[in-house]
The first five atom37 places (N, CA, C, CB, O) and aatype in JSON, in Angstrom:
{
  "aatype": [11, 16, 1, 14, 10, 10, 9, 3, 7, 11, 9, 9, 18, 9, 16, 0, 15, 10, 3, 3, 0, 10, 1, 5, 10, 10, 15, 10, 7, 13, 16, 16, 9, 14, 13, 17, 9, 3, 0, 19, 4, 9, 2, 5, 2, 3, 3, 19, 6, 11, 15, 17, 5, 19, 5, 5, 12, 12, 1, 9, 18, 11, 1, 0, 3, 13, 19, 10, 19, 17, 10, 15, 14, 6, 14, 3, 3, 15, 3, 9, 0, 19, 3, 0, 9, 11, 19, 10],
  "atom_mask": [
    [1, 1, 1, 1, 1],
    [1, 1, 1, 1, 1],
    [1, 1, 1, 1, 1],
    [1, 1, 1, 1, 1],
    [1, 1, 1, 1, 1],
    [1, 1, 1, 1, 1],
    [1, 1, 1, 1, 1],
    [1, 1, 1, 1, 1],
    [1, 1, 1, 0, 1],
    [1, 1, 1, 1, 1],
    [1, 1, 1, 1, 1],
    [1, 1, 1, 1, 1],
    [1, 1, 1, 1, 1],
    [1, 1, 1, 1, 1],
    [1, 1, 1, 1, 1],
    [1, 1, 1, 1, 1],
    [1, 1, 1, 1, 1],
    [1, 1, 1, 1, 1],
    [1, 1, 1, 1, 1],
    [1, 1, 1, 1, 1],
    [1, 1, 1, 1, 1],
    [1, 1, 1, 1, 1],
    [1, 1, 1, 1, 1],
    [1, 1, 1, 1, 1],
    [1, 1, 1, 1, 1],
    [1, 1, 1, 1, 1],
    [1, 1, 1, 1, 1],
    [1, 1, 1, 1, 1],
    [1, 1, 1, 0, 1],
    [1, 1, 1, 1, 1],
    [1, 1, 1, 1, 1],
    [1, 1, 1, 1, 1],
    [1, 1, 1, 1, 1],
    [1, 1, 1, 1, 1],
    [1, 1, 1, 1, 1],
    [1, 1, 1, 1, 1],
    [1, 1, 1, 1, 1],
    [1, 1, 1, 1, 1],
    [1, 1, 1, 1, 1],
    [1, 1, 1, 1, 1],
    [1, 1, 1, 1, 1],
    [1, 1, 1, 1, 1],
    [1, 1, 1, 1, 1],
    [1, 1, 1, 1, 1],
    [1, 1, 1, 1, 1],
    [1, 1, 1, 1, 1],
    [1, 1, 1, 1, 1],
    [1, 1, 1, 1, 1],
    [1, 1, 1, 1, 1],
    [1, 1, 1, 1, 1],
    [1, 1, 1, 1, 1],
    [1, 1, 1, 1, 1],
    [1, 1, 1, 1, 1],
    [1, 1, 1, 1, 1],
    [1, 1, 1, 1, 1],
    [1, 1, 1, 1, 1],
    [1, 1, 1, 1, 1],
    [1, 1, 1, 1, 1],
    [1, 1, 1, 1, 1],
    [1, 1, 1, 1, 1],
    [1, 1, 1, 1, 1],
    [1, 1, 1, 1, 1],
    [1, 1, 1, 1, 1],
    [1, 1, 1, 1, 1],
    [1, 1, 1, 1, 1],
    [1, 1, 1, 1, 1],
    [1, 1, 1, 1, 1],
    [1, 1, 1, 1, 1],
    [1, 1, 1, 1, 1],
    [1, 1, 1, 1, 1],
    [1, 1, 1, 1, 1],
    [1, 1, 1, 1, 1],
    [1, 1, 1, 1, 1],
    [1, 1, 1, 1, 1],
    [1, 1, 1, 1, 1],
    [1, 1, 1, 1, 1],
    [1, 1, 1, 1, 1],
    [1, 1, 1, 1, 1],
    [1, 1, 1, 1, 1],
    [1, 1, 1, 1, 1],
    [1, 1, 1, 1, 1],
    [1, 1, 1, 1, 1],
    [1, 1, 1, 1, 1],
    [1, 1, 1, 1, 1],
    [1, 1, 1, 1, 1],
    [1, 1, 1, 1, 1],
    [1, 1, 1, 1, 1],
    [1, 1, 1, 1, 1]
  ],
  "atom_positions": [
    [[-20.4, 25.0, -5.55], [-21.5, 24.45, -6.33], [-21.3, 22.95, -6.47], [-21.6, 25.14, -7.73], [-20.2, 22.49, -6.77]],
    [[-22.35, 22.2, -6.27], [-22.26, 20.75, -6.41], [-23.03, 20.3, -7.64], [-22.8, 20.04, -5.15], [-23.88, 21.0, -8.18]],
    [[-22.69, 19.08, -8.04], [-23.34, 18.48, -9.21], [-23.75, 17.06, -8.84], [-22.38, 18.48, -10.47], [-23.05, 16.39, -8.07]],
    [[-24.88, 16.58, -9.38], [-25.32, 15.23, -9.06], [-24.5, 14.18, -9.8], [-26.81, 15.07, -9.4], [-24.07, 14.38, -10.93]],
    [[-24.28, 13.04, -9.11], [-23.58, 11.9, -9.71], [-24.35, 10.65, -9.3], [-22.08, 11.82, -9.24], [-24.65, 10.45, -8.12]],
    [[-24.66, 9.8, -10.27], [-25.38, 8.56, -10.01], [-24.37, 7.44, -9.78], [-26.34, 8.21, -11.18], [-23.58, 7.12, -10.67]],
    [[-24.4, 6.85, -8.57], [-23.51, 5.73, -8.23], [-24.37, 4.62, -7.65], [-22.39, 6.17, -7.21], [-25.09, 4.82, -6.67]],
    [[-24.3, 3.44, -8.26], [-25.05, 2.27, -7.78], [-26.52, 2.6, -7.52], [-24.4, 1.73, -6.5], [-27.09, 2.17, -6.51]],
    [[-27.13, 3.35, -8.43], [-28.54, 3.66, -8.32], [-28.88, 4.77, -7.34], [0.0, 0.0, 0.0], [-30.06, 5.07, -7.13]],
    [[-27.87, 5.39, -6.74], [-28.11, 6.47, -5.79], [-27.46, 7.75, -6.29], [-27.57, 6.11, -4.38], [-26.38, 7.71, -6.88]],
    [[-28.11, 8.86, -6.06], [-27.54, 10.15, -6.44], [-26.79, 10.73, -5.25], [-28.64, 11.12, -6.94], [-27.33, 10.84, -4.15]],
    [[-25.54, 11.1, -5.5], [-24.78, 11.85, -4.51], [-24.38, 13.16, -5.17], [-23.51, 11.04, -3.99], [-24.41, 13.29, -6.39]],
    [[-24.01, 14.12, -4.36], [-23.6, 15.41, -4.9], [-22.1, 15.59, -4.71], [-24.39, 16.57, -4.22], [-21.58, 15.41, -3.61]],
    [[-21.44, 15.93, -5.8], [-19.98, 16.07, -5.8], [-19.61, 17.5, -6.21], [-19.33, 15.03, -6.76], [-20.43, 18.24, -6.76]],
    [[-18.38, 17.86, -5.91], [-17.92, 19.19, -6.28], [-17.75, 19.28, -7.8], [-16.6, 19.53, -5.56], [-17.61, 18.28, -8.49]],
    [[-17.75, 20.51, -8.29], [-17.53, 20.74, -9.71], [-16.15, 20.23, -10.11], [-17.67, 22.25, -10.05], [-15.98, 19.7, -11.21]],
    [[-15.16, 20.38, -9.23], [-13.81, 19.91, -9.53], [-13.77, 18.4, -9.71], [-12.85, 20.33, -8.41], [-13.13, 17.91, -10.64]],
    [[-14.45, 17.66, -8.83], [-14.49, 16.2, -8.97], [-15.23, 15.81, -10.24], [-15.16, 15.56, -7.74], [-14.83, 14.88, -10.93]],
    [[-16.3, 16.51, -10.55], [-17.03, 16.25, -11.78], [-16.11, 16.45, -12.99], [-18.28, 17.16, -11.88], [-16.11, 15.64, -13.92]],
    [[-15.34, 17.53, -12.99], [-14.39, 17.79, -14.07], [-13.37, 16.65, -14.18], [-13.65, 19.13, -13.85], [-13.06, 16.18, -15.28]],
    [[-12.85, 16.21, -13.04], [-11.86, 15.13, -13.04], [-12.45, 13.84, -13.6], [-11.32, 14.89, -11.61], [-11.82, 13.17, -14.43]],
    [[-13.64, 13.48, -13.16], [-14.27, 12.25, -13.65], [-14.55, 12.32, -15.14], [-15.57, 11.98, -12.89], [-14.36, 11.34, -15.86]],
    [[-14.99, 13.46, -15.61], [-15.24, 13.61, -17.04], [-13.94, 13.49, -17.84], [-15.91, 14.97, -17.33], [-13.92, 12.9, -18.92]],
    [[-12.85, 14.05, -17.31], [-11.55, 13.94, -17.98], [-11.1, 12.49, -18.03], [-10.5, 14.81, -17.27], [-10.61, 12.02, -19.06]],
    [[-11.25, 11.77, -16.92], [-10.87, 10.36, -16.88], [-11.68, 9.55, -17.87], [-11.04, 9.8, -15.46], [-11.13, 8.69, -18.57]],
    [[-12.98, 9.8, -17.95], [-13.82, 9.09, -18.91], [-13.37, 9.38, -20.34], [-15.28, 9.49, -18.74], [-13.33, 8.47, -21.17]],
    [[-13.02, 10.63, -20.62], [-12.59, 10.98, -21.98], [-11.26, 10.32, -22.34], [-12.47, 12.51, -22.11], [-10.95, 10.15, -23.51]],
    [[-10.48, 9.95, -21.32], [-9.19, 9.28, -21.55], [-9.34, 7.76, -21.6], [-8.2, 9.67, -20.47], [-8.35, 7.04, -21.77]],
    [[-10.57, 7.27, -21.43], [-10.8, 5.83, -21.54], [-10.83, 5.08, -20.23], [0.0, 0.0, 0.0], [-10.89, 3.85, -20.23]],
    [[-10.78, 5.77, -19.1], [-10.84, 5.12, -17.8], [-12.31, 4.83, -17.47], [-10.18, 6.01, -16.68], [-12.95, 5.57, -16.72]],
    [[-12.83, 3.76, -18.06], [-14.26, 3.48, -17.9], [-14.55, 2.25, -17.04], [-14.9, 3.29, -19.25], [-15.66, 2.11, -16.53]],
    [[-13.59, 1.36, -16.87], [-13.85, 0.13, -16.12], [-12.93, -0.03, -14.92], [-13.71, -1.06, -17.03], [-12.98, -1.06, -14.24]],
    [[-12.11, 0.94, -14.65], [-11.17, 0.86, -13.53], [-11.85, 1.36, -12.26], [-9.87, 1.67, -13.83], [-12.42, 2.46, -12.26]],
    [[-11.79, 0.58, -11.18], [-12.39, 1.09, -9.93], [-11.54, 2.21, -9.34], [-12.55, -0.06, -8.9], [-10.31, 2.17, -9.41]],
    [[-12.2, 3.19, -8.77], [-11.51, 4.32, -8.16], [-11.87, 4.41, -6.69], [-11.87, 5.62, -8.88], [-12.99, 4.12, -6.29]],
    [[-10.9, 4.82, -5.89], [-11.15, 5.23, -4.51], [-11.0, 6.74, -4.52], [-10.16, 4.52, -3.47], [-9.91, 7.26, -4.77]],
    [[-12.08, 7.44, -4.26], [-12.09, 8.9, -4.31], [-12.4, 9.39, -2.9], [-13.14, 9.46, -5.36], [-13.51, 9.19, -2.4]],
    [[-11.42, 10.02, -2.27], [-11.61, 10.39, -0.87], [-12.83, 11.28, -0.66], [-10.38, 11.09, -0.36], [-13.52, 11.15, 0.36]],
    [[-13.11, 12.18, -1.58], [-14.26, 13.08, -1.43], [-15.59, 12.33, -1.45], [-14.25, 14.13, -2.53], [-16.6, 12.83, -0.96]],
    [[-15.6, 11.13, -2.02], [-16.81, 10.31, -2.07], [-16.78, 9.25, -0.97], [-16.95, 9.64, -3.45], [-17.8, 9.0, -0.33]],
    [[-15.64, 8.64, -0.76], [-15.53, 7.53, 0.17], [-15.47, 7.94, 1.64], [-14.33, 6.72, -0.16], [-15.75, 7.14, 2.53]],
    [[-15.11, 9.18, 1.89], [-15.01, 9.68, 3.26], [-16.13, 10.67, 3.51], [-13.62, 10.34, 3.53], [-16.33, 11.6, 2.73]],
    [[-16.86, 10.47, 4.58], [-17.9, 11.42, 4.98], [-17.22, 12.72, 5.41], [-18.8, 10.84, 6.14], [-16.66, 12.81, 6.5]],
    [[-17.28, 13.71, 4.55], [-16.58, 14.97, 4.79], [-17.17, 15.78, 5.94], [-16.59, 15.81, 3.53], [-16.55, 16.74, 6.4]],
    [[-18.35, 15.39, 6.42], [-18.98, 16.09, 7.53], [-18.74, 15.44, 8.88], [-20.46, 16.19, 7.29], [-19.24, 15.9, 9.9]],
    [[-17.96, 14.35, 8.89], [-17.72, 13.6, 10.12], [-16.21, 13.63, 10.42], [-18.24, 12.11, 9.99], [-15.44, 12.91, 9.8]],
    [[-15.82, 14.46, 11.36], [-14.39, 14.62, 11.67], [-13.75, 13.34, 12.19], [-14.2, 15.73, 12.69], [-12.57, 13.09, 11.92]],
    [[-14.5, 12.53, 12.93], [-13.96, 11.26, 13.44], [-13.67, 10.32, 12.27], [-14.95, 10.6, 14.44], [-12.6, 9.72, 12.21]],
    [[-14.62, 10.19, 11.36], [-14.41, 9.32, 10.2], [-13.26, 9.84, 9.34], [-15.69, 9.21, 9.37], [-12.42, 9.06, 8.9]],
    [[-13.23, 11.15, 9.1], [-12.15, 11.72, 8.28], [-10.79, 11.41, 8.91], [-12.33, 13.24, 8.12], [-9.85, 11.04, 8.2]],
    [[-10.69, 11.56, 10.21], [-9.42, 11.3, 10.89], [-8.99, 9.84, 10.72], [-9.53, 11.64, 12.39], [-7.83, 9.56, 10.43]],
    [[-9.94, 8.92, 10.89], [-9.63, 7.49, 10.75], [-9.25, 7.18, 9.31], [-10.82, 6.63, 11.19], [-8.28, 6.46, 9.07]],
    [[-9.99, 7.7, 8.35], [-9.73, 7.42, 6.94], [-8.38, 7.97, 6.5], [-10.84, 8.01, 6.07], [-7.66, 7.33, 5.74]],
    [[-8.03, 9.17, 6.98], [-6.73, 9.75, 6.62], [-5.61, 8.82, 7.1], [-6.57, 11.17, 7.24], [-4.6, 8.67, 6.41]],
    [[-5.78, 8.21, 8.25], [-4.79, 7.26, 8.76], [-4.68, 6.03, 7.86], [-5.14, 6.84, 10.19], [-3.63, 5.38, 7.83]],
    [[-5.74, 5.69, 7.13], [-5.74, 4.52, 6.26], [-5.18, 4.82, 4.87], [-7.15, 3.99, 6.13], [-4.94, 3.89, 4.09]],
    [[-4.97, 6.08, 4.55], [-4.59, 6.45, 3.19], [-3.26, 5.85, 2.75], [-4.53, 7.96, 3.08], [-3.12, 5.46, 1.59]],
    [[-2.29, 5.77, 3.63], [-1.01, 5.18, 3.24], [-1.21, 3.74, 2.78], [-0.01, 5.24, 4.4], [-0.64, 3.32, 1.77]],
    [[-2.01, 2.99, 3.52], [-2.29, 1.59, 3.16], [-3.03, 1.54, 1.81], [-3.14, 0.89, 4.26], [-2.72, 0.7, 0.97]],
    [[-3.97, 2.41, 1.63], [-4.73, 2.44, 0.38], [-3.81, 2.74, -0.79], [-5.87, 3.49, 0.44], [-3.85, 2.05, -1.81]],
    [[-2.97, 3.76, -0.65], [-2.07, 4.14, -1.74], [-1.01, 3.08, -2.0], [-1.4, 5.47, -1.43], [-0.63, 2.86, -3.15]],
    [[-0.53, 2.42, -0.96], [0.48, 1.36, -1.14], [-0.09, 0.19, -1.94], [0.98, 0.86, 0.24], [0.63, -0.44, -2.71]],
    [[-1.36, -0.1, -1.76], [-1.97, -1.23, -2.44], [-2.48, -0.89, -3.84], [-3.11, -1.76, -1.61], [-2.87, -1.78, -4.61]],
    [[-2.48, 0.38, -4.17], [-3.0, 0.81, -5.47], [-2.04, 0.4, -6.59], [-3.23, 2.33, -5.5], [-0.82, 0.43, -6.41]],
    [[-2.59, 0.01, -7.72], [-1.77, -0.28, -8.89], [-1.16, 1.01, -9.44], [-2.59, -0.98, -9.98], [-0.03, 1.0, -9.92]],
    [[-1.9, 2.09, -9.37], [-1.39, 3.41, -9.71], [-2.26, 4.46, -9.03], [-1.36, 3.63, -11.26], [-3.4, 4.19, -8.64]],
    [[-1.72, 5.65, -8.9], [-2.41, 6.74, -8.22], [-2.5, 7.92, -9.17], [-1.68, 7.13, -6.89], [-1.5, 8.31, -9.78]],
    [[-3.68, 8.48, -9.28], [-3.9, 9.69, -10.07], [-4.21, 10.84, -9.11], [-5.05, 9.5, -11.11], [-4.95, 10.66, -8.14]],
    [[-3.66, 11.99, -9.39], [-3.95, 13.17, -8.59], [-4.54, 14.21, -9.53], [-2.66, 13.72, -7.87], [-3.98, 14.51, -10.58]],
    [[-5.67, 14.77, -9.13], [-6.32, 15.8, -9.93], [-6.16, 17.13, -9.2], [-7.83, 15.47, -10.17], [-6.57, 17.27, -8.05]],
    [[-5.57, 18.09, -9.88], [-5.41, 19.41, -9.28], [-6.49, 20.37, -9.77], [-4.03, 19.97, -9.6], [-7.1, 21.09, -8.97]],
    [[-6.73, 20.38, -11.06], [-7.77, 21.21, -11.65], [-7.69, 21.07, -13.16], [-7.63, 22.71, -11.21], [-6.74, 20.5, -13.69]],
    [[-8.69, 21.6, -13.86], [-8.54, 21.64, -15.32], [-7.32, 22.49, -15.66], [-9.82, 22.21, -16.0], [-6.95, 23.4, -14.93]],
    [[-6.71, 22.18, -16.78], [-5.5, 22.9, -17.17], [-5.83, 24.33, -17.58], [-4.79, 22.17, -18.33], [-6.53, 24.56, -18.56]],
    [[-5.32, 25.31, -16.81], [-5.54, 26.7, -17.22], [-4.65, 27.05, -18.42], [-5.26, 27.66, -16.05], [-3.69, 26.34, -18.72]],
    [[-4.98, 28.12, -19.07], [-4.19, 28.56, -20.23], [-2.72, 28.67, -19.86], [-4.7, 29.92, -20.76], [-2.36, 29.25, -18.84]],
    [[-1.87, 28.12, -20.7], [-0.41, 28.21, -20.59], [0.2, 27.51, -19.37], [-0.01, 29.64, -20.55], [1.39, 27.66, -19.12]],
    [[-0.59, 26.73, -18.61], [0.0, 26.04, -17.46], [0.99, 24.98, -17.91], [-1.09, 25.4, -16.6], [1.88, 24.61, -17.14]],
    [[0.87, 24.5, -19.14], [1.82, 23.52, -19.64], [3.23, 24.1, -19.7], [1.4, 23.03, -21.02], [4.21, 23.35, -19.62]],
    [[3.35, 25.41, -19.84], [4.68, 26.05, -19.86], [5.35, 25.88, -18.5], [4.56, 27.56, -20.21], [6.54, 25.58, -18.44]],
    [[4.59, 26.06, -17.42], [5.15, 25.9, -16.07], [5.56, 24.45, -15.84], [4.14, 26.35, -15.0], [6.63, 24.2, -15.27]],
    [[4.74, 23.5, -16.26], [5.06, 22.08, -16.07], [6.32, 21.73, -16.85], [3.87, 21.18, -16.52], [7.19, 21.02, -16.34]],
    [[6.44, 22.21, -18.07], [7.64, 21.96, -18.88], [8.87, 22.56, -18.21], [7.47, 22.55, -20.29], [9.94, 21.95, -18.22]],
    [[8.74, 23.74, -17.62], [9.86, 24.38, -16.93], [10.3, 23.56, -15.72], [9.49, 25.8, -16.5], [11.5, 23.45, -15.45]],
    [[9.36, 22.99, -15.0], [9.69, 22.15, -13.84], [10.44, 20.91, -14.29], [8.42, 21.75, -13.08], [11.38, 20.48, -13.61]],
    [[10.06, 20.34, -15.4], [10.74, 19.14, -15.92], [12.21, 19.42, -16.2], [10.05, 18.64, -17.19], [13.06, 18.55, -16.02]],
    [[12.5, 20.63, -16.65], [13.89, 21.0, -16.98], [14.73, 21.08, -15.72], [13.93, 22.34, -17.75], [15.92, 20.75, -15.73]],
    [[14.13, 21.53, -14.63], [14.86, 21.64, -13.37], [15.28, 20.28, -12.92], [14.03, 22.33, -12.3], [15.91, 20.15, -11.87]]
  ]
}
């Protein structure tokens, strides 16, 4: 299922997971920081473009001030697993 997102006056359709991530970032105060989002910046229907962009990712990540990774909304009790990993 996709959801509409307005960017620079244009509507694009994003996954529910990306919508969840963006809403979480907004709720945490990330309102003026530019983001590079591969699902938006890379044409997912063009294998040639995806291949070229994937090759550029190391350069993109190296130049980033910080990198955020979104896996999914936190399911019930997942914090227990994360805490257990920290102990290891």
